[in-house]
N, CA, C and O atoms as a GROMACS GRO file, in nm:
protein
  292
    1UNK      N    1  11.768  10.368   9.390
    1UNK     CA    2  11.716  10.388   9.255
    1UNK      C    3  11.831  10.430   9.164
    1UNK      O    4  11.918  10.508   9.204
    2UNK      N    5  11.830  10.378   9.044
    2UNK     CA    6  11.937  10.406   8.949
    2UNK      C    7  11.929  10.549   8.897
    2UNK      O    8  11.822  10.610   8.892
    3UNK      N    9  12.043  10.601   8.860
    3UNK     CA   10  12.054  10.735   8.805
    3UNK      C   11  11.997  10.743   8.663
    3UNK      O   12  11.937  10.844   8.626
    4UNK      N   13  12.016  10.637   8.585
    4UNK     CA   14  11.972  10.634   8.445
    4UNK      C   15  11.854  10.540   8.426
    4UNK      O   16  11.837  10.443   8.500
    5UNK      N   17  11.771  10.570   8.326
    5UNK     CA   18  11.664  10.478   8.288
    5UNK      C   19  11.725  10.351   8.229
    5UNK      O   20  11.831  10.355   8.168
    6UNK      N   21  11.656  10.241   8.249
    6UNK     CA   22  11.701  10.115   8.188
    6UNK      C   23  11.662  10.118   8.040
    6UNK      O   24  11.584  10.203   7.996
    7UNK      N   25  11.717  10.024   7.962
    7UNK     CA   26  11.681  10.013   7.821
    7UNK      C   27  11.530   9.991   7.806
    7UNK      O   28  11.467  10.050   7.718
    8UNK      N   29  11.474   9.906   7.890
    8UNK     CA   30  11.330   9.879   7.884
    8UNK      C   31  11.248  10.004   7.915
    8UNK      O   32  11.145  10.027   7.852
    9UNK      N   33  11.294  10.084   8.010
    9UNK     CA   34  11.222  10.207   8.044
    9UNK      C   35  11.228  10.309   7.930
    9UNK      O   36  11.130  10.381   7.906
   10UNK      N   37  11.341  10.316   7.861
   10UNK     CA   38  11.353  10.407   7.747
   10UNK      C   39  11.258  10.362   7.636
   10UNK      O   40  11.193  10.444   7.571
   11UNK      N   41  11.250  10.231   7.615
   11UNK     CA   42  11.158  10.176   7.515
   11UNK      C   43  11.014  10.209   7.552
   11UNK      O   44  10.936  10.250   7.466
   12UNK      N   45  10.978  10.191   7.677
   12UNK     CA   46  10.842  10.220   7.722
   12UNK      C   47  10.811  10.370   7.710
   12UNK      O   48  10.700  10.407   7.671
   13UNK      N   49  10.907  10.454   7.742
   13UNK     CA   50  10.888  10.599   7.736
   13UNK      C   51  10.868  10.648   7.592
   13UNK      O   52  10.782  10.732   7.566
   14UNK      N   53  10.948  10.595   7.501
   14UNK     CA   54  10.946  10.645   7.363
   14UNK      C   55  10.854  10.567   7.269
   14UNK      O   56  10.818  10.616   7.162
   15UNK      N   57  10.817  10.447   7.307
   15UNK     CA   58  10.740  10.356   7.222
   15UNK      C   59  10.820  10.309   7.101
   15UNK      O   60  10.763  10.266   7.001
   16UNK      N   61  10.951  10.317   7.109
   16UNK     CA   62  11.040  10.268   7.003
   16UNK      C   63  11.145  10.176   7.062
   16UNK      O   64  11.188  10.194   7.176
   17UNK      N   65  11.186  10.075   6.983
   17UNK     CA   66  11.289   9.982   7.028
   17UNK      C   67  11.427  10.015   6.973
   17UNK      O   68  11.528   9.986   7.037
   18UNK      N   69  11.432  10.075   6.854
   18UNK     CA   70  11.562  10.105   6.792
   18UNK      C   71  11.617  10.235   6.850
   18UNK      O   72  11.546  10.334   6.862
   19UNK      N   73  11.746  10.233   6.884
   19UNK     CA   74  11.808  10.350   6.948
   19UNK      C   75  11.794  10.481   6.869
   19UNK      O   76  11.768  10.586   6.929
   20UNK      N   77  11.809  10.477   6.735
   20UNK     CA   78  11.797  10.601   6.657
   20UNK      C   79  11.657  10.659   6.668
   20UNK      O   80  11.640  10.780   6.681
   21UNK      N   81  11.557  10.572   6.664
   21UNK     CA   82  11.418  10.617   6.677
   21UNK      C   83  11.392  10.668   6.818
   21UNK      O   84  11.318  10.765   6.837
   22UNK      N   85  11.453  10.604   6.918
   22UNK     CA   86  11.439  10.651   7.056
   22UNK      C   87  11.497  10.792   7.071
   22UNK      O   88  11.436  10.878   7.135
   23UNK      N   89  11.613  10.814   7.012
   23UNK     CA   90  11.676  10.947   7.019
   23UNK      C   91  11.589  11.053   6.953
   23UNK      O   92  11.572  11.162   7.007
   24UNK      N   93  11.535  11.022   6.837
   24UNK     CA   94  11.446  11.117   6.769
   24UNK      C   95  11.326  11.151   6.857
   24UNK      O   96  11.289  11.268   6.869
   25UNK      N   97  11.266  11.049   6.917
   25UNK     CA   98  11.147  11.071   7.000
   25UNK      C   99  11.182  11.151   7.125
   25UNK      O  100  11.107  11.240   7.166
   26UNK      N  101  11.296  11.120   7.186
   26UNK     CA  102  11.338  11.195   7.305
   26UNK      C  103  11.359  11.342   7.272
   26UNK      O  104  11.324  11.430   7.351
   27UNK      N  105  11.416  11.370   7.154
   27UNK     CA  106  11.434  11.509   7.111
   27UNK      C  107  11.298  11.577   7.094
   27UNK      O  108  11.279  11.691   7.137
   28UNK      N  109  11.204  11.508   7.031
   28UNK     CA  110  11.069  11.563   7.012
   28UNK      C  111  11.002  11.592   7.146
   28UNK      O  112  10.929  11.690   7.159
   29UNK      N  113  11.028  11.507   7.244
   29UNK     CA  114  10.968  11.521   7.376
   29UNK      C  115  11.038  11.628   7.461
   29UNK      O  116  10.987  11.669   7.565
   30UNK      N  117  11.156  11.672   7.414
   30UNK     CA  118  11.231  11.773   7.489
   30UNK      C  119  11.303  11.718   7.610
   30UNK      O  120  11.331  11.790   7.706
   31UNK      N  121  11.333  11.589   7.607
   31UNK     CA  122  11.405  11.524   7.718
   31UNK      C  123  11.552  11.515   7.680
   31UNK      O  124  11.587  11.458   7.577
   32UNK      N  125  11.637  11.570   7.765
   32UNK     CA  126  11.780  11.568   7.737
   32UNK      C  127  11.837  11.428   7.758
   32UNK      O  128  11.792  11.353   7.845
   33UNK      N  129  11.936  11.394   7.678
   33UNK     CA  130  12.000  11.263   7.686
   33UNK      C  131  12.137  11.272   7.621
   33UNK      O  132  12.169  11.369   7.552
   34UNK      N  133  12.217  11.172   7.644
   34UNK     CA  134  12.347  11.156   7.579
   34UNK      C  135  12.346  11.021   7.508
   34UNK      O  136  12.281  10.927   7.554
   35UNK      N  137  12.417  11.012   7.399
   35UNK     CA  138  12.426  10.885   7.327
   35UNK      C  139  12.553  10.814   7.372
   35UNK      O  140  12.662  10.870   7.367
   36UNK      N  141  12.535  10.690   7.415
   36UNK     CA  142  12.649  10.610   7.458
   36UNK      C  143  12.727  10.556   7.340
   36UNK      O  144  12.687  10.575   7.225
   37UNK      N  145  12.834  10.491   7.368
   37UNK     CA  146  12.919  10.441   7.259
   37UNK      C  147  12.853  10.330   7.182
   37UNK      O  148  12.895  10.299   7.070
   38UNK      N  149  12.750  10.268   7.239
   38UNK     CA  150  12.675  10.163   7.168
   38UNK      C  151  12.566  10.224   7.081
   38UNK      O  152  12.498  10.151   7.007
   39UNK      N  153  12.547  10.356   7.088
   39UNK     CA  154  12.444  10.423   7.010
   39UNK      C  155  12.311  10.436   7.082
   39UNK      O  156  12.217  10.495   7.030
   40UNK      N  157  12.304  10.380   7.203
   40UNK     CA  158  12.180  10.388   7.280
   40UNK      C  159  12.175  10.518   7.360
   40UNK      O  160  12.278  10.565   7.409
   41UNK      N  161  12.055  10.576   7.374
   41UNK     CA  162  12.044  10.698   7.453
   41UNK      C  163  12.057  10.670   7.602
   41UNK      O  164  12.002  10.572   7.653
   42UNK      N  165  12.129  10.757   7.670
   42UNK     CA  166  12.144  10.751   7.816
   42UNK      C  167  12.058  10.864   7.871
   42UNK      O  168  12.086  10.981   7.847
   43UNK      N  169  11.955  10.828   7.946
   43UNK     CA  170  11.857  10.925   7.993
   43UNK      C  171  11.859  10.930   8.145
   43UNK      O  172  11.840  10.829   8.211
   44UNK      N  173  11.881  11.049   8.198
   44UNK     CA  174  11.876  11.065   8.343
   44UNK      C  175  11.731  11.054   8.391
   44UNK      O  176  11.640  11.113   8.333
   45UNK      N  177  11.713  10.978   8.495
   45UNK     CA  178  11.580  10.961   8.554
   45UNK      C  179  11.522  11.097   8.595
   45UNK      O  180  11.402  11.121   8.576
   46UNK      N  181  11.605  11.185   8.651
   46UNK     CA  182  11.559  11.317   8.694
   46UNK      C  183  11.514  11.404   8.576
   46UNK      O  184  11.423  11.486   8.592
   47UNK      N  185  11.575  11.386   8.459
   47UNK     CA  186  11.535  11.465   8.341
   47UNK      C  187  11.392  11.429   8.301
   47UNK      O  188  11.314  11.515   8.261
   48UNK      N  189  11.359  11.301   8.312
   48UNK     CA  190  11.224  11.256   8.277
   48UNK      C  191  11.124  11.306   8.381
   48UNK      O  192  11.016  11.354   8.346
   49UNK      N  193  11.159  11.294   8.508
   49UNK     CA  194  11.071  11.340   8.615
   49UNK      C  195  11.042  11.489   8.601
   49UNK      O  196  10.928  11.533   8.614
   50UNK      N  197  11.146  11.566   8.573
   50UNK     CA  198  11.129  11.710   8.558
   50UNK      C  199  11.040  11.744   8.439
   50UNK      O  200  10.952  11.830   8.449
   51UNK      N  201  11.062  11.677   8.328
   51UNK     CA  202  10.985  11.704   8.207
   51UNK      C  203  10.838  11.665   8.222
   51UNK      O  204  10.750  11.732   8.169
   52UNK      N  205  10.814  11.558   8.294
   52UNK     CA  206  10.677  11.508   8.308
   52UNK      C  207  10.606  11.566   8.431
   52UNK      O  208  10.495  11.525   8.465
   53UNK      N  209  10.670  11.663   8.496
   53UNK     CA  210  10.604  11.733   8.605
   53UNK      C  211  10.630  11.681   8.744
   53UNK      O  212  10.570  11.730   8.840
   54UNK      N  213  10.717  11.584   8.757
   54UNK     CA  214  10.750  11.534   8.890
   54UNK      C  215  10.864  11.615   8.951
   54UNK      O  216  10.921  11.701   8.885
   55UNK      N  217  10.894  11.587   9.073
   55UNK     CA  218  11.004  11.655   9.141
   55UNK      C  219  11.134  11.585   9.104
   55UNK      O  220  11.145  11.463   9.115
   56UNK      N  221  11.232  11.661   9.062
   56UNK     CA  222  11.359  11.602   9.022
   56UNK      C  223  11.455  11.585   9.139
   56UNK      O  224  11.561  11.524   9.125
   57UNK      N  225  11.417  11.638   9.254
   57UNK     CA  226  11.501  11.621   9.371
   57UNK      C  227  11.415  11.635   9.495
   57UNK      O  228  11.306  11.691   9.492
   58UNK      N  229  11.465  11.582   9.603
   58UNK     CA  230  11.394  11.595   9.730
   58UNK      C  231  11.432  11.728   9.794
   58UNK      O  232  11.549  11.766   9.796
   59UNK      N  233  11.332  11.796   9.843
   59UNK     CA  234  11.360  11.922   9.911
   59UNK      C  235  11.419  11.892  10.047
   59UNK      O  236  11.368  11.809  10.123
   60UNK      N  237  11.527  11.959  10.076
   60UNK     CA  238  11.592  11.941  10.205
   60UNK      C  239  11.538  12.042  10.305
   60UNK      O  240  11.508  12.157  10.271
   61UNK      N  241  11.527  11.997  10.426
   61UNK     CA  242  11.486  12.088  10.531
   61UNK      C  243  11.606  12.176  10.566
   61UNK      O  244  11.716  12.126  10.591
   62UNK      N  245  11.583  12.306  10.566
   62UNK     CA  246  11.690  12.400  10.597
   62UNK      C  247  11.730  12.385  10.744
   62UNK      O  248  11.643  12.375  10.830
   63UNK      N  249  11.860  12.385  10.773
   63UNK     CA  250  11.902  12.377  10.913
   63UNK      C  251  11.860  12.503  10.988
   63UNK      O  252  11.861  12.613  10.932
   64UNK      N  253  11.824  12.487  11.113
   64UNK     CA  254  11.783  12.600  11.196
   64UNK      C  255  11.869  12.604  11.322
   64UNK      O  256  11.915  12.501  11.370
   65UNK      N  257  11.888  12.723  11.372
   65UNK     CA  258  11.965  12.740  11.495
   65UNK      C  259  11.873  12.711  11.613
   65UNK      O  260  11.762  12.763  11.621
   66UNK      N  261  11.920  12.627  11.704
   66UNK     CA  262  11.844  12.594  11.824
   66UNK      C  263  11.882  12.696  11.931
   66UNK      O  264  11.978  12.677  12.006
   67UNK      N  265  11.804  12.804  11.938
   67UNK     CA  266  11.834  12.914  12.030
   67UNK      C  267  11.822  12.869  12.175
   67UNK      O  268  11.901  12.912  12.259
   68UNK      N  269  11.728  12.783  12.205
   68UNK     CA  270  11.711  12.734  12.342
   68UNK      C  271  11.836  12.662  12.389
   68UNK      O  272  11.876  12.678  12.504
   69UNK      N  273  11.897  12.585  12.304
   69UNK     CA  274  12.018  12.512  12.342
   69UNK      C  275  12.135  12.608  12.364
   69UNK      O  276  12.217  12.587  12.453
   70UNK      N  277  12.142  12.714  12.283
   70UNK     CA  278  12.250  12.811  12.298
   70UNK      C  279  12.234  12.894  12.425
   70UNK      O  280  12.334  12.928  12.489
   71UNK      N  281  12.113  12.927  12.464
   71UNK     CA  282  12.093  13.009  12.582
   71UNK      C  283  12.120  12.932  12.710
   71UNK      O  284  12.140  12.993  12.815
   72UNK      N  285  12.121  12.801  12.705
   72UNK     CA  286  12.149  12.718  12.822
   72UNK      C  287  12.298  12.704  12.849
   72UNK      O  288  12.336  12.644  12.950
   73UNK      N  289  12.381  12.754  12.764
   73UNK     CA  290  12.526  12.741  12.781
   73UNK      C  291  12.582  12.842  12.875
   73UNK      O  292  12.703  12.843  12.900
   0.00000   0.00000   0.00000
């Protein structure tokens, strides 16, 4: 999965096609973004997931010490 939303996904998210309008809407929505050199907003997929209530990262299982393996040494 890509790190950034595609142009089509940004359009679908904001309901705007023009980059300036997309940026305004993203600010209103409280979604962080950066403006690229073409003037289009660059939106991290995780920023959208976090804002809309999804998990922005997978929880990792904490490593555990295998005591049984150590006692057999």
